[in-house]
C-alpha positions, 0 to 999 in steps of 0.5 A: 636056553640058559633056563633049559641047561640049568634044568629051570625049565623042561624041555620036554614039558614046555611050550613056547609062546612070544606074544605080540599085540600087533603085526609087523613085518616078517621075519625069522620069526615067522619062520621058527613059527611055521616050523613043526618038525626038524627038517623045517626047524633045521631049514629055519636055522640055516636060514638064520645062519645064512643071514647072520654069517657076517656078524662079529664077535664084538657085536652085541648080540654075539653072545646071544647068537653064539649060545643058541645056534653055534652051541646049542642048536639040538636043543633050539631045534626042539624049542622051534617045533614047540615055538609059536607065535601068537599076534593080539589086536593090540589091545590085550586087555579085551582080550583077557576080559574075553576070557575072564567072560568066559569063565562066567565073570560078569561084565560090569564087575570085569574092569576091577578085575583085571586091574586087580591082576594087572597089578598084582603082576605088575608088583610081582613082576617088579620085586623079581626084577629088583632082587635080580630074580627071573621075571616068571610067574608060575602058573600056582601064584597065578591060580591062587590069586586068581581063586582068591579074587573070584571067590570074593565075587562069589561070596558078594564081598563089598568090593571097593569099586571106588578105587577104580573110580578115584575123584578127579580133582575137577569132580572135587571142585566142582562140589567145593564150588556148588557147595551142597549141604553137607559141606554147608554142614561143615562149614557151619562147625568152622572146619579146615579146608583139607576136612572139607576136601576129604569129606568130598572124597568120601562123599564121592566113593561111597555113592560109586560103592553104594551104586555098584553094591546095589547094581551088583546084588551085593546088597539090596536097598533094605540093607543100605536102609538097615545101615543108614538107620544104624548110622543115625541111631549112634549119631542120635546117641552120641549126640546125647551124650556130647550134650551132656559130657561136653557142655561148657564147650563151644558149639562148633567144638562139640559139632566137631565131636559129634562128626569125628566120633561118627566117622569113628564109628565101626559099622558093619554091613552084612556082617562084613567090614565096608571100606574106609570111606563108606561110613563117613561118606554115608553121614555126608549123604544123610546130612546133605538130605538134612536127615542129621547134621553136626552143629547143635542148631543145625535144623534151625540152620538147614531145615529153614532153608527146605522150607 
């Protein structure tokens, strides 16, 4: 009502919806929902007055009741005629997903899209509240955000699906316990514990994204293989460079220089920059398959174990 009186909301151009994600017992809101004519709206207001005729001015509700019912009754009638109560099924995300399906968003992309939109909405609302602004998201802003997200799917951007599948502590500890080749390769060059944990996270994230990109046909096996080959090519060249320029360093130092250089290398996938964990994670996957390694004598250590 305040917004209407300040002309921030156009009464003649607006509809008013109260959404609840569950059904509750009937009350005044149901009468307001049923009112579609001036007479029905007036009857609902008269019933409100009758039910609340003993409200006192020191009651916390008084200022709202007085402002809406006593001071702006005619405008409240106009609001009630255009008011609807909507009851959801208790899990509003399902309703959002149903709408997104309707506009041809693939089912496998729905969780990512819903999380992106809900996160954006939460951030926008919290920032407005912090600035003491009305917590209103305008349609134009929402449609702009939706367009950006939908365009990302349509142009097959390398979306970071791993943000929806962050490795748990259990996942990380399981990898550390079974100690696959890529971790043993890191241990051979005396990597610290934090580097081991980082490697596990990168390895698992890269696997999630690679699998999802192929599943969503964002890339195919040939593009994935080309990316792997580019990483291997750089690893080969960088290893040779270190052998020439760093021959006075210890084997573990040369191995770490090789690892760090490879992790820092920026290589695109289909002319797009992949998420930050992709290059390191893919290198770990290649090390796990003993296609490459970090210690100068990695083949002697790990290739012999395969035989």
